All heavy atoms as TSV, in Angstrom:
chain	resi	resn	atom	element	x	y	z
A	1	MET	N	N	39.347	17.190	-11.358
A	1	MET	CA	C	38.937	16.723	-12.665
A	1	MET	C	C	37.444	17.047	-12.829
A	1	MET	O	O	36.641	16.735	-11.972
A	1	MET	CB	C	39.205	15.215	-12.738
A	1	MET	CG	C	39.059	14.634	-14.119
A	1	MET	SD	S	39.481	12.876	-14.162
A	1	MET	CE	C	41.021	12.953	-15.003
A	2	SER	N	N	37.085	17.634	-13.932
A	2	SER	CA	C	35.693	17.986	-14.176
A	2	SER	C	C	34.896	16.769	-14.639
A	2	SER	O	O	35.467	15.749	-15.039
A	2	SER	CB	C	35.610	19.088	-15.245
A	2	SER	OG	O	35.920	18.551	-16.515
A	3	PHE	N	N	33.571	16.885	-14.586
A	3	PHE	CA	C	32.719	15.784	-15.030
A	3	PHE	C	C	32.960	15.496	-16.517
A	3	PHE	O	O	32.991	14.345	-16.933
A	3	PHE	CB	C	31.247	16.100	-14.783
A	3	PHE	CG	C	30.336	15.014	-15.279
A	3	PHE	CD1	C	30.198	13.845	-14.572
A	3	PHE	CD2	C	29.657	15.162	-16.472
A	3	PHE	CE1	C	29.385	12.828	-15.041
A	3	PHE	CE2	C	28.836	14.155	-16.947
A	3	PHE	CZ	C	28.705	12.982	-16.228
A	4	GLY	N	N	33.136	16.559	-17.296
A	4	GLY	CA	C	33.392	16.382	-18.726
A	4	GLY	C	C	34.655	15.571	-18.983
A	4	GLY	O	O	34.682	14.706	-19.867
A	5	GLN	N	N	35.684	15.824	-18.206
A	5	GLN	CA	C	36.932	15.071	-18.360
A	5	GLN	C	C	36.749	13.615	-17.961
A	5	GLN	O	O	37.257	12.712	-18.627
A	5	GLN	CB	C	38.032	15.715	-17.520
A	5	GLN	CG	C	38.461	17.075	-18.034
A	5	GLN	CD	C	39.382	17.776	-17.048
A	5	GLN	OE1	O	39.168	17.709	-15.841
A	5	GLN	NE2	N	40.385	18.457	-17.585
A	6	VAL	N	N	36.015	13.395	-16.871
A	6	VAL	CA	C	35.746	12.022	-16.427
A	6	VAL	C	C	34.933	11.292	-17.487
A	6	VAL	O	O	35.211	10.140	-17.822
A	6	VAL	CB	C	35.002	12.030	-15.068
A	6	VAL	CG1	C	34.527	10.633	-14.699
A	6	VAL	CG2	C	35.894	12.598	-13.988
A	7	TYR	N	N	33.923	11.956	-18.039
A	7	TYR	CA	C	33.080	11.357	-19.075
A	7	TYR	C	C	33.922	10.999	-20.294
A	7	TYR	O	O	33.828	9.889	-20.812
A	7	TYR	CB	C	31.959	12.314	-19.463
A	7	TYR	CG	C	31.066	11.768	-20.551
A	7	TYR	CD1	C	29.950	11.009	-20.238
A	7	TYR	CD2	C	31.349	12.005	-21.894
A	7	TYR	CE1	C	29.132	10.491	-21.226
A	7	TYR	CE2	C	30.541	11.486	-22.891
A	7	TYR	CZ	C	29.431	10.739	-22.547
A	7	TYR	OH	O	28.633	10.225	-23.528
A	8	ASP	N	N	34.739	11.939	-20.763
A	8	ASP	CA	C	35.574	11.687	-21.941
A	8	ASP	C	C	36.541	10.525	-21.705
A	8	ASP	O	O	36.735	9.678	-22.577
A	8	ASP	CB	C	36.353	12.948	-22.323
A	8	ASP	CG	C	35.469	14.041	-22.890
A	8	ASP	OD1	O	34.337	13.734	-23.339
A	8	ASP	OD2	O	35.901	15.218	-22.872
A	9	HIS	N	N	37.133	10.480	-20.524
A	9	HIS	CA	C	38.070	9.399	-20.208
A	9	HIS	C	C	37.337	8.057	-20.180
A	9	HIS	O	O	37.826	7.064	-20.738
A	9	HIS	CB	C	38.749	9.671	-18.868
A	9	HIS	CG	C	39.744	8.642	-18.477
A	9	HIS	ND1	N	40.944	8.467	-19.139
A	9	HIS	CD2	C	39.720	7.709	-17.509
A	9	HIS	CE1	C	41.607	7.477	-18.591
A	9	HIS	NE2	N	40.881	6.995	-17.591
A	10	ALA	N	N	36.175	8.023	-19.542
A	10	ALA	CA	C	35.400	6.777	-19.490
A	10	ALA	C	C	34.946	6.365	-20.883
A	10	ALA	O	O	34.952	5.177	-21.209
A	10	ALA	CB	C	34.193	6.952	-18.563
A	11	TYR	N	N	34.574	7.322	-21.714
A	11	TYR	CA	C	34.146	7.008	-23.080
A	11	TYR	C	C	35.289	6.364	-23.861
A	11	TYR	O	O	35.089	5.400	-24.600
A	11	TYR	CB	C	33.665	8.271	-23.791
A	11	TYR	CG	C	32.959	7.983	-25.093
A	11	TYR	CD1	C	31.587	7.814	-25.127
A	11	TYR	CD2	C	33.664	7.870	-26.291
A	11	TYR	CE1	C	30.923	7.538	-26.308
A	11	TYR	CE2	C	33.028	7.581	-27.474
A	11	TYR	CZ	C	31.646	7.420	-27.485
A	11	TYR	OH	O	30.998	7.135	-28.660
A	12	GLN	N	N	36.505	6.879	-23.677
A	12	GLN	CA	C	37.662	6.307	-24.366
A	12	GLN	C	C	37.952	4.891	-23.878
A	12	GLN	O	O	38.312	4.017	-24.670
A	12	GLN	CB	C	38.890	7.195	-24.157
A	12	GLN	CG	C	38.789	8.524	-24.861
A	12	GLN	CD	C	39.932	9.460	-24.498
A	12	GLN	OE1	O	40.777	9.129	-23.675
A	12	GLN	NE2	N	39.930	10.640	-25.095
A	13	LEU	N	N	37.797	4.649	-22.584
A	13	LEU	CA	C	38.066	3.320	-22.036
A	13	LEU	C	C	37.029	2.290	-22.475
A	13	LEU	O	O	37.366	1.154	-22.810
A	13	LEU	CB	C	38.099	3.370	-20.510
A	13	LEU	CG	C	39.279	4.073	-19.873
A	13	LEU	CD1	C	39.087	4.167	-18.370
A	13	LEU	CD2	C	40.573	3.338	-20.196
A	14	ILE	N	N	35.757	2.695	-22.469
A	14	ILE	CA	C	34.663	1.764	-22.748
A	14	ILE	C	C	34.360	1.670	-24.239
A	14	ILE	O	O	33.987	0.616	-24.741
A	14	ILE	CB	C	33.396	2.192	-21.971
A	14	ILE	CG1	C	33.682	2.150	-20.475
A	14	ILE	CG2	C	32.208	1.320	-22.307
A	14	ILE	CD1	C	32.638	2.844	-19.647
A	15	GLY	N	N	34.481	2.781	-24.932
A	15	GLY	CA	C	34.163	2.811	-26.357
A	15	GLY	C	C	32.686	3.048	-26.627
A	15	GLY	O	O	32.215	2.856	-27.738
A	16	ALA	N	N	31.951	3.431	-25.590
A	16	ALA	CA	C	30.516	3.728	-25.708
A	16	ALA	C	C	30.171	4.743	-24.627
A	16	ALA	O	O	31.004	5.058	-23.775
A	16	ALA	CB	C	29.698	2.465	-25.526
A	17	CYS	N	N	28.952	5.224	-24.651
A	17	CYS	CA	C	28.503	6.185	-23.650
A	17	CYS	C	C	28.561	5.519	-22.272
A	17	CYS	O	O	27.867	4.524	-22.033
A	17	CYS	CB	C	27.092	6.660	-23.949
A	17	CYS	SG	S	26.427	7.745	-22.666
A	18	PRO	N	N	29.365	6.038	-21.342
A	18	PRO	CA	C	29.486	5.401	-20.031
A	18	PRO	C	C	28.222	5.511	-19.183
A	18	PRO	O	O	28.003	4.691	-18.297
A	18	PRO	CB	C	30.661	6.123	-19.378
A	18	PRO	CG	C	30.776	7.414	-20.098
A	18	PRO	CD	C	30.248	7.181	-21.469
A	19	ILE	N	N	27.372	6.483	-19.456
A	19	ILE	CA	C	26.121	6.617	-18.705
A	19	ILE	C	C	25.125	5.568	-19.175
A	19	ILE	O	O	24.534	4.853	-18.370
A	19	ILE	CB	C	25.537	8.039	-18.846
A	19	ILE	CG1	C	26.501	9.055	-18.221
A	19	ILE	CG2	C	24.164	8.124	-18.186
A	19	ILE	CD1	C	26.102	10.497	-18.445
A	20	GLU	N	N	24.953	5.451	-20.476
A	20	GLU	CA	C	23.998	4.483	-21.014
A	20	GLU	C	C	24.436	3.043	-20.767
A	20	GLU	O	O	23.609	2.159	-20.634
A	20	GLU	CB	C	23.783	4.715	-22.504
A	20	GLU	CG	C	23.013	5.990	-22.796
A	20	GLU	CD	C	22.794	6.207	-24.274
A	20	GLU	OE1	O	23.167	5.336	-25.076
A	20	GLU	OE2	O	22.248	7.263	-24.623
A	21	SER	N	N	25.737	2.806	-20.680
A	21	SER	CA	C	26.214	1.443	-20.434
A	21	SER	C	C	26.245	1.103	-18.948
A	21	SER	O	O	26.568	-0.023	-18.584
A	21	SER	CB	C	27.603	1.252	-21.040
A	21	SER	OG	O	28.529	2.116	-20.415
A	22	GLY	N	N	25.900	2.075	-18.098
A	22	GLY	CA	C	25.814	1.826	-16.668
A	22	GLY	C	C	27.129	1.905	-15.922
A	22	GLY	O	O	27.208	1.525	-14.767
A	23	HIS	N	N	28.175	2.402	-16.546
A	23	HIS	CA	C	29.464	2.518	-15.878
A	23	HIS	C	C	29.627	3.840	-15.131
A	23	HIS	O	O	30.446	3.936	-14.237
A	23	HIS	CB	C	30.602	2.375	-16.895
A	23	HIS	CG	C	30.749	1.005	-17.411
A	23	HIS	ND1	N	30.055	0.538	-18.511
A	23	HIS	CD2	C	31.472	-0.043	-16.976
A	23	HIS	CE1	C	30.371	-0.706	-18.731
A	23	HIS	NE2	N	31.229	-1.089	-17.810
A	24	LEU	N	N	28.856	4.827	-15.490
A	24	LEU	CA	C	28.981	6.151	-14.893
A	24	LEU	C	C	27.579	6.680	-14.630
A	24	LEU	O	O	26.796	6.839	-15.568
A	24	LEU	CB	C	29.743	7.073	-15.857
A	24	LEU	CG	C	30.110	8.459	-15.391
A	24	LEU	CD1	C	31.099	8.384	-14.233
A	24	LEU	CD2	C	30.735	9.251	-16.526
A	25	LEU	N	N	27.264	6.890	-13.374
A	25	LEU	CA	C	25.946	7.380	-12.952
A	25	LEU	C	C	24.850	6.366	-13.259
A	25	LEU	O	O	25.108	5.261	-13.710
A	25	LEU	CB	C	25.609	8.713	-13.627
A	25	LEU	CG	C	26.568	9.863	-13.386
A	25	LEU	CD1	C	26.158	11.060	-14.224
A	25	LEU	CD2	C	26.615	10.249	-11.932
A	26	LYS	N	N	23.639	6.738	-12.966
A	26	LYS	CA	C	22.469	5.959	-13.346
A	26	LYS	C	C	21.572	6.889	-14.133
A	26	LYS	O	O	21.565	8.096	-13.900
A	26	LYS	CB	C	21.726	5.440	-12.108
A	26	LYS	CG	C	22.470	4.331	-11.395
A	26	LYS	CD	C	21.601	3.737	-10.330
A	26	LYS	CE	C	22.289	2.544	-9.712
A	26	LYS	NZ	N	21.444	1.854	-8.767
A	27	LEU	N	N	20.829	6.345	-15.058
A	27	LEU	CA	C	19.973	7.189	-15.881
A	27	LEU	C	C	18.840	7.818	-15.085
A	27	LEU	O	O	18.339	8.856	-15.436
A	27	LEU	CB	C	19.407	6.381	-17.055
A	27	LEU	CG	C	20.425	5.987	-18.101
A	27	LEU	CD1	C	19.775	5.112	-19.165
A	27	LEU	CD2	C	21.033	7.213	-18.754
A	28	ALA	N	N	18.426	7.196	-14.003
A	28	ALA	CA	C	17.340	7.732	-13.192
A	28	ALA	C	C	17.699	7.589	-11.720
A	28	ALA	O	O	18.321	6.610	-11.315
A	28	ALA	CB	C	16.041	6.992	-13.492
A	29	ASP	N	N	17.326	8.572	-10.922
A	29	ASP	CA	C	17.617	8.516	-9.498
A	29	ASP	C	C	16.818	7.422	-8.798
A	29	ASP	O	O	17.163	7.009	-7.710
A	29	ASP	CB	C	17.302	9.859	-8.840
A	29	ASP	CG	C	18.272	10.944	-9.273
A	29	ASP	OD1	O	19.400	10.601	-9.668
A	29	ASP	OD2	O	17.898	12.115	-9.213
A	30	ASN	N	N	15.750	6.951	-9.417
A	30	ASN	CA	C	14.879	5.967	-8.783
A	30	ASN	C	C	15.153	4.539	-9.219
A	30	ASN	O	O	14.372	3.651	-8.904
A	30	ASN	CB	C	13.414	6.313	-9.067
A	30	ASN	CG	C	13.035	7.619	-8.429
A	30	ASN	OD1	O	13.445	7.915	-7.326
A	30	ASN	ND2	N	12.263	8.420	-9.134
A	31	GLU	N	N	16.249	4.290	-9.917
A	31	GLU	CA	C	16.576	2.925	-10.316
A	31	GLU	C	C	16.954	2.106	-9.099
A	31	GLU	O	O	17.586	2.596	-8.171
A	31	GLU	CB	C	17.776	2.911	-11.268
A	31	GLU	CG	C	17.458	3.252	-12.685
A	31	GLU	CD	C	18.678	3.101	-13.580
A	31	GLU	OE1	O	19.631	2.393	-13.198
A	31	GLU	OE2	O	18.678	3.696	-14.650
A	32	CYS	N	N	16.558	0.859	-9.100
A	32	CYS	CA	C	16.994	-0.036	-8.028
A	32	CYS	C	C	18.381	-0.566	-8.400
A	32	CYS	O	O	18.907	-0.263	-9.468
A	32	CYS	CB	C	15.995	-1.175	-7.833
A	32	CYS	SG	S	16.019	-2.417	-9.143
A	33	ARG	N	N	18.923	-1.402	-7.535
A	33	ARG	CA	C	20.269	-1.924	-7.815
A	33	ARG	C	C	20.285	-2.883	-8.997
A	33	ARG	O	O	21.332	-3.256	-9.498
A	33	ARG	CB	C	20.836	-2.596	-6.577
A	33	ARG	CG	C	20.050	-3.760	-6.069
A	33	ARG	CD	C	20.547	-4.201	-4.699
A	33	ARG	NE	N	19.656	-5.172	-4.125
A	33	ARG	CZ	C	19.953	-6.447	-3.971
A	33	ARG	NH1	N	21.124	-6.894	-4.333
A	33	ARG	NH2	N	19.083	-7.266	-3.441
A	34	HIS	N	N	19.093	-3.299	-9.467
A	34	HIS	CA	C	18.997	-4.178	-10.636
A	34	HIS	C	C	18.797	-3.384	-11.921
A	34	HIS	O	O	18.660	-3.959	-12.985
A	34	HIS	CB	C	17.832	-5.159	-10.459
A	34	HIS	CG	C	17.943	-5.959	-9.208
A	34	HIS	ND1	N	17.173	-5.703	-8.092
A	34	HIS	CD2	C	18.758	-6.983	-8.879
A	34	HIS	CE1	C	17.509	-6.552	-7.139
A	34	HIS	NE2	N	18.462	-7.335	-7.581
A	35	GLY	N	N	18.736	-2.056	-11.812
A	35	GLY	CA	C	18.561	-1.218	-12.986
A	35	GLY	C	C	17.115	-1.050	-13.412
A	35	GLY	O	O	16.842	-0.582	-14.507
A	36	ARG	N	N	16.168	-1.414	-12.544
A	36	ARG	CA	C	14.746	-1.287	-12.867
A	36	ARG	C	C	14.191	-0.010	-12.266
A	36	ARG	O	O	14.710	0.517	-11.302
A	36	ARG	CB	C	13.968	-2.486	-12.305
A	36	ARG	CG	C	14.351	-3.792	-12.956
A	36	ARG	CD	C	13.512	-4.943	-12.437
A	36	ARG	NE	N	12.136	-4.806	-12.900
A	36	ARG	CZ	C	11.101	-4.541	-12.096
A	36	ARG	NH1	N	11.256	-4.403	-10.812
A	36	ARG	NH2	N	9.895	-4.437	-12.590
A	37	LEU	N	N	13.101	0.458	-12.823
A	37	LEU	CA	C	12.382	1.620	-12.315
A	37	LEU	C	C	11.070	1.170	-11.695
A	37	LEU	O	O	10.568	0.087	-12.013
A	37	LEU	CB	C	12.095	2.599	-13.462
A	37	LEU	CG	C	13.319	3.253	-14.080
A	37	LEU	CD1	C	12.932	3.980	-15.350
A	37	LEU	CD2	C	13.973	4.200	-13.095
A	38	PRO	N	N	10.497	1.974	-10.801
A	38	PRO	CA	C	9.183	1.617	-10.264
A	38	PRO	C	C	8.175	1.441	-11.404
A	38	PRO	O	O	8.199	2.181	-12.380
A	38	PRO	CB	C	8.811	2.812	-9.384
A	38	PRO	CG	C	10.101	3.467	-9.059
A	38	PRO	CD	C	11.003	3.210	-10.230
A	39	TYR	N	N	7.311	0.468	-11.270
A	39	TYR	CA	C	6.264	0.148	-12.249
A	39	TYR	C	C	6.823	-0.308	-13.594
A	39	TYR	O	O	6.148	-0.273	-14.610
A	39	TYR	CB	C	5.293	1.327	-12.433
A	39	TYR	CG	C	4.667	1.741	-11.142
A	39	TYR	CD1	C	5.096	2.886	-10.469
A	39	TYR	CD2	C	3.668	0.978	-10.566
A	39	TYR	CE1	C	4.528	3.254	-9.269
A	39	TYR	CE2	C	3.099	1.345	-9.362
A	39	TYR	CZ	C	3.530	2.482	-8.721
A	39	TYR	OH	O	2.966	2.837	-7.529
A	40	ASP	N	N	8.070	-0.766	-13.612
A	40	ASP	CA	C	8.674	-1.320	-14.813
A	40	ASP	C	C	7.920	-2.595	-15.191
A	40	ASP	O	O	7.471	-3.342	-14.336
A	40	ASP	CB	C	10.139	-1.650	-14.520
A	40	ASP	CG	C	10.947	-1.938	-15.761
A	40	ASP	OD1	O	10.360	-2.372	-16.776
A	40	ASP	OD2	O	12.163	-1.742	-15.724
A	41	ARG	N	N	7.762	-2.870	-16.473
A	41	ARG	CA	C	7.014	-4.047	-16.911
A	41	ARG	C	C	7.876	-5.293	-17.035
A	41	ARG	O	O	7.379	-6.359	-17.356
A	41	ARG	CB	C	6.338	-3.761	-18.256
A	41	ARG	CG	C	5.233	-2.745	-18.120
A	41	ARG	CD	C	4.513	-2.572	-19.416
A	41	ARG	NE	N	3.462	-1.575	-19.249
A	41	ARG	CZ	C	2.600	-1.260	-20.165
A	41	ARG	NH1	N	2.651	-1.843	-21.338
A	41	ARG	NH2	N	1.684	-0.348	-19.939
A	42	SER	N	N	9.171	-5.170	-16.764
A	42	SER	CA	C	10.024	-6.354	-16.809
A	42	SER	C	C	9.767	-7.212	-15.567
A	42	SER	O	O	8.994	-6.841	-14.688
A	42	SER	CB	C	11.490	-5.946	-16.903
A	42	SER	OG	O	11.864	-5.189	-15.780
A	43	ALA	N	N	10.423	-8.357	-15.485
A	43	ALA	CA	C	10.195	-9.292	-14.376
A	43	ALA	C	C	10.485	-8.616	-13.038
A	43	ALA	O	O	11.492	-7.930	-12.893
A	43	ALA	CB	C	11.084	-10.513	-14.549
A	44	PRO	N	N	9.594	-8.775	-12.043
A	44	PRO	CA	C	9.804	-8.148	-10.741
A	44	PRO	C	C	11.071	-8.654	-10.056
A	44	PRO	O	O	11.436	-9.821	-10.192
A	44	PRO	CB	C	8.578	-8.555	-9.934
A	44	PRO	CG	C	7.634	-9.193	-10.868
A	44	PRO	CD	C	8.369	-9.542	-12.100
A	45	CYS	N	N	11.729	-7.754	-9.349
A	45	CYS	CA	C	12.936	-8.145	-8.625
A	45	CYS	C	C	12.733	-8.053	-7.113
A	45	CYS	O	O	13.599	-8.472	-6.358
A	45	CYS	CB	C	14.111	-7.270	-9.049
A	45	CYS	SG	S	13.870	-5.518	-8.731
A	46	GLY	N	N	11.593	-7.475	-6.673
A	46	GLY	CA	C	11.306	-7.379	-5.254
A	46	GLY	C	C	11.810	-6.110	-4.592
A	46	GLY	O	O	11.692	-5.967	-3.383
A	47	CYS	N	N	12.347	-5.188	-5.352
A	47	CYS	CA	C	12.886	-3.971	-4.767
A	47	CYS	C	C	11.815	-2.920	-4.472
A	47	CYS	O	O	12.042	-2.037	-3.657
A	47	CYS	CB	C	13.942	-3.357	-5.694
A	47	CYS	SG	S	15.465	-4.315	-5.764
A	48	PHE	N	N	10.680	-2.993	-5.128
A	48	PHE	CA	C	9.652	-1.977	-4.963
A	48	PHE	C	C	8.416	-2.582	-4.312
A	48	PHE	O	O	7.983	-3.678	-4.685
A	48	PHE	CB	C	9.286	-1.360	-6.316
A	48	PHE	CG	C	10.456	-0.704	-6.991
A	48	PHE	CD1	C	11.056	-1.285	-8.091
A	48	PHE	CD2	C	10.970	0.479	-6.516
A	48	PHE	CE1	C	12.139	-0.698	-8.711
A	48	PHE	CE2	C	12.058	1.085	-7.124
A	48	PHE	CZ	C	12.643	0.496	-8.228
A	49	PRO	N	N	7.807	-1.881	-3.348
A	49	PRO	CA	C	6.653	-2.442	-2.639
A	49	PRO	C	C	5.448	-2.692	-3.539
A	49	PRO	O	O	4.675	-3.599	-3.294
A	49	PRO	CB	C	6.336	-1.397	-1.569
A	49	PRO	CG	C	7.022	-0.160	-1.983
A	49	PRO	CD	C	8.172	-0.568	-2.851
A	50	GLU	N	N	5.294	-1.935	-4.601
A	50	GLU	CA	C	4.132	-2.110	-5.472
A	50	GLU	C	C	4.207	-3.401	-6.278
A	50	GLU	O	O	3.241	-3.806	-6.908
A	50	GLU	CB	C	3.942	-0.910	-6.413
A	50	GLU	CG	C	5.089	-0.668	-7.349
A	50	GLU	CD	C	6.160	0.234	-6.779
A	50	GLU	OE1	O	6.113	0.612	-5.610
A	50	GLU	OE2	O	7.073	0.568	-7.543
A	51	GLU	N	N	5.339	-4.093	-6.268
A	51	GLU	CA	C	5.452	-5.361	-6.975
A	51	GLU	C	C	4.734	-6.476	-6.228
A	51	GLU	O	O	4.451	-7.516	-6.789
A	51	GLU	CB	C	6.922	-5.746	-7.151
A	51	GLU	CG	C	7.656	-4.824	-8.096
A	51	GLU	CD	C	9.135	-5.156	-8.170
A	51	GLU	OE1	O	9.659	-5.908	-7.336
A	51	GLU	OE2	O	9.777	-4.646	-9.092
A	52	GLY	N	N	4.479	-6.269	-4.958
A	52	GLY	CA	C	3.781	-7.271	-4.180
A	52	GLY	C	C	4.596	-8.524	-3.941
A	52	GLY	O	O	4.054	-9.590	-3.716
A	53	ALA	N	N	5.888	-8.403	-3.993
A	53	ALA	CA	C	6.749	-9.567	-3.790
A	53	ALA	C	C	6.708	-9.999	-2.335
A	53	ALA	O	O	6.640	-9.177	-1.431
A	53	ALA	CB	C	8.186	-9.234	-4.188
A	54	THR	N	N	6.728	-11.268	-2.116
A	54	THR	CA	C	6.779	-11.806	-0.763
A	54	THR	C	C	8.219	-11.778	-0.293
A	54	THR	O	O	9.113	-12.274	-0.964
A	54	THR	CB	C	6.262	-13.257	-0.737
A	54	THR	OG1	O	4.959	-13.271	-1.287
A	54	THR	CG2	C	6.255	-13.807	0.664
A	55	ILE	N	N	8.417	-11.188	0.852
A	55	ILE	CA	C	9.763	-11.090	1.394
A	55	ILE	C	C	9.896	-12.097	2.517
A	55	ILE	O	O	9.086	-12.141	3.436
A	55	ILE	CB	C	10.049	-9.662	1.900
A	55	ILE	CG1	C	9.947	-8.702	0.723
A	55	ILE	CG2	C	11.402	-9.584	2.574
A	55	ILE	CD1	C	10.088	-7.257	1.088
A	56	HIS	N	N	10.888	-12.940	2.417
A	56	HIS	CA	C	11.148	-13.960	3.419
A	56	HIS	C	C	12.440	-13.612	4.147
A	56	HIS	O	O	13.456	-13.361	3.513
A	56	HIS	CB	C	11.305	-15.342	2.775
A	56	HIS	CG	C	10.097	-15.788	2.029
A	56	HIS	ND1	N	9.001	-16.325	2.657
A	56	HIS	CD2	C	9.798	-15.756	0.711
A	56	HIS	CE1	C	8.082	-16.617	1.753
A	56	HIS	NE2	N	8.544	-16.274	0.563
A	57	ALA	N	N	12.370	-13.622	5.474
A	57	ALA	CA	C	13.578	-13.380	6.257
A	57	ALA	C	C	14.466	-14.616	6.183
A	57	ALA	O	O	13.984	-15.747	6.231
A	57	ALA	CB	C	13.212	-13.078	7.699
A	58	LEU	N	N	15.737	-14.385	6.061
A	58	LEU	CA	C	16.684	-15.490	6.039
A	58	LEU	C	C	16.912	-15.992	7.456
A	58	LEU	O	O	16.894	-15.202	8.408
A	58	LEU	CB	C	18.017	-15.045	5.432
A	58	LEU	CG	C	17.964	-14.621	3.973
A	58	LEU	CD1	C	19.318	-14.076	3.537
A	58	LEU	CD2	C	17.574	-15.788	3.105
A	59	PRO	N	N	17.108	-17.278	7.633
A	59	PRO	CA	C	17.362	-17.785	8.983
A	59	PRO	C	C	18.701	-17.279	9.495
A	59	PRO	O	O	19.618	-17.009	8.715
A	59	PRO	CB	C	17.374	-19.305	8.804
A	59	PRO	CG	C	17.650	-19.530	7.359
A	59	PRO	CD	C	17.110	-18.331	6.634
A	60	ALA	N	N	18.786	-17.134	10.806
A	60	ALA	CA	C	20.043	-16.692	11.413
A	60	ALA	C	C	21.089	-17.773	11.187
A	60	ALA	O	O	20.774	-18.973	11.231
A	60	ALA	CB	C	19.849	-16.439	12.896
A	61	PRO	N	N	22.321	-17.388	10.951
A	61	PRO	CA	C	23.358	-18.394	10.741
A	61	PRO	C	C	23.554	-19.231	12.002
A	61	PRO	O	O	23.529	-18.717	13.118
A	61	PRO	CB	C	24.603	-17.586	10.406
A	61	PRO	CG	C	24.321	-16.200	10.840
A	61	PRO	CD	C	22.836	-16.038	10.872
A	62	ALA	N	N	23.719	-20.511	11.823
A	62	ALA	CA	C	23.918	-21.414	12.962
A	62	ALA	C	C	25.313	-21.232	13.517
A	62	ALA	O	O	26.280	-21.107	12.771
A	62	ALA	CB	C	23.714	-22.857	12.514
A	63	GLN	N	N	25.403	-21.201	14.831
A	63	GLN	CA	C	26.702	-21.082	15.484
A	63	GLN	C	C	27.263	-22.487	15.684
A	63	GLN	O	O	26.564	-23.369	16.176
A	63	GLN	CB	C	26.552	-20.383	16.837
A	63	GLN	CG	C	26.039	-18.964	16.726
A	63	GLN	CD	C	27.010	-18.055	16.002
A	63	GLN	OE1	O	28.216	-18.211	16.107
A	63	GLN	NE2	N	26.480	-17.114	15.243
A	64	PRO	N	N	28.510	-22.714	15.318
A	64	PRO	CA	C	29.078	-24.046	15.512
A	64	PRO	C	C	29.174	-24.369	17.005
A	64	PRO	O	O	29.442	-23.496	17.828
A	64	PRO	CB	C	30.460	-23.961	14.870
A	64	PRO	CG	C	30.765	-22.515	14.769
A	64	PRO	CD	C	29.445	-21.794	14.738
A	65	ALA	N	N	28.915	-25.624	17.350
A	65	ALA	CA	C	29.006	-26.052	18.746
A	65	ALA	C	C	30.459	-25.993	19.198
A	65	ALA	O	O	31.375	-26.299	18.437
A	65	ALA	CB	C	28.462	-27.472	18.884
A	66	ALA	N	N	30.645	-25.570	20.439
A	66	ALA	CA	C	32.004	-25.491	20.974
A	66	ALA	C	C	32.578	-26.894	21.137
A	66	ALA	O	O	31.908	-27.811	21.598
A	66	ALA	CB	C	31.982	-24.779	22.327
A	67	ASP	N	N	33.801	-27.043	20.724
A	67	ASP	CA	C	34.484	-28.345	20.818
A	67	ASP	C	C	35.151	-28.446	22.197
A	67	ASP	O	O	36.062	-27.674	22.505
A	67	ASP	CB	C	35.528	-28.441	19.707
A	67	ASP	CG	C	36.197	-29.797	19.617
A	67	ASP	OD1	O	35.782	-30.705	20.377
A	67	ASP	OD2	O	37.116	-29.951	18.804
A	68	PRO	N	N	34.701	-29.364	23.053
A	68	PRO	CA	C	35.271	-29.458	24.409
A	68	PRO	C	C	36.767	-29.784	24.389
A	68	PRO	O	O	37.493	-29.395	25.285
A	68	PRO	CB	C	34.484	-30.570	25.082
A	68	PRO	CG	C	33.545	-31.121	24.081
A	68	PRO	CD	C	33.660	-30.328	22.831
A	69	ALA	N	N	37.231	-30.478	23.382
A	69	ALA	CA	C	38.671	-30.817	23.309
A	69	ALA	C	C	39.510	-29.569	23.115
A	69	ALA	O	O	40.629	-29.487	23.607
A	69	ALA	CB	C	38.905	-31.813	22.184
A	70	ARG	N	N	38.993	-28.569	22.426
A	70	ARG	CA	C	39.743	-27.330	22.189
A	70	ARG	C	C	39.853	-26.505	23.449
A	70	ARG	O	O	40.834	-25.824	23.671
A	70	ARG	CB	C	39.091	-26.505	21.093
A	70	ARG	CG	C	39.256	-27.090	19.721
A	70	ARG	CD	C	38.788	-26.134	18.718
A	70	ARG	NE	N	39.985	-25.473	18.177
A	70	ARG	CZ	C	39.984	-24.689	17.135
A	70	ARG	NH1	N	38.854	-24.429	16.527
A	70	ARG	NH2	N	41.073	-24.155	16.688
A	71	LYS	N	N	38.806	-26.531	24.294
A	71	LYS	CA	C	38.842	-25.755	25.527
A	71	LYS	C	C	39.933	-26.277	26.470
A	71	LYS	O	O	40.560	-25.523	27.190
A	71	LYS	CB	C	37.484	-25.809	26.226
A	71	LYS	CG	C	36.460	-24.954	25.573
A	71	LYS	CD	C	35.185	-24.942	26.402
A	71	LYS	CE	C	34.173	-24.022	25.761
A	71	LYS	NZ	N	32.925	-23.983	26.530
A	72	ALA	N	N	40.139	-27.596	26.476
A	72	ALA	CA	C	41.123	-28.203	27.375
A	72	ALA	C	C	42.549	-27.857	26.963
A	72	ALA	O	O	43.453	-27.888	27.775
A	72	ALA	CB	C	40.933	-29.713	27.418
A	73	ALA	N	N	42.763	-27.523	25.709
A	73	ALA	CA	C	44.122	-27.275	25.221
A	73	ALA	C	C	44.655	-25.973	25.636
A	73	ALA	O	O	44.479	-25.141	26.236
A	73	ALA	CB	C	44.146	-27.345	23.707
């Protein structure tokens, strides 16, 4: 299937340009997963280093304590 066929099919399903609506491709290769570009003036999302966002590591998930009654079974 050619790109043109995929585009036409997606256009029929969505009823709008599938590229501009974000269903097919991205408008820029440098978009983050939130759809922002570097140096975008919208609210920072933390994806780009120039935003100066503070990155906090998440704590490691706690392991449940072993139940001694289960070991005996």
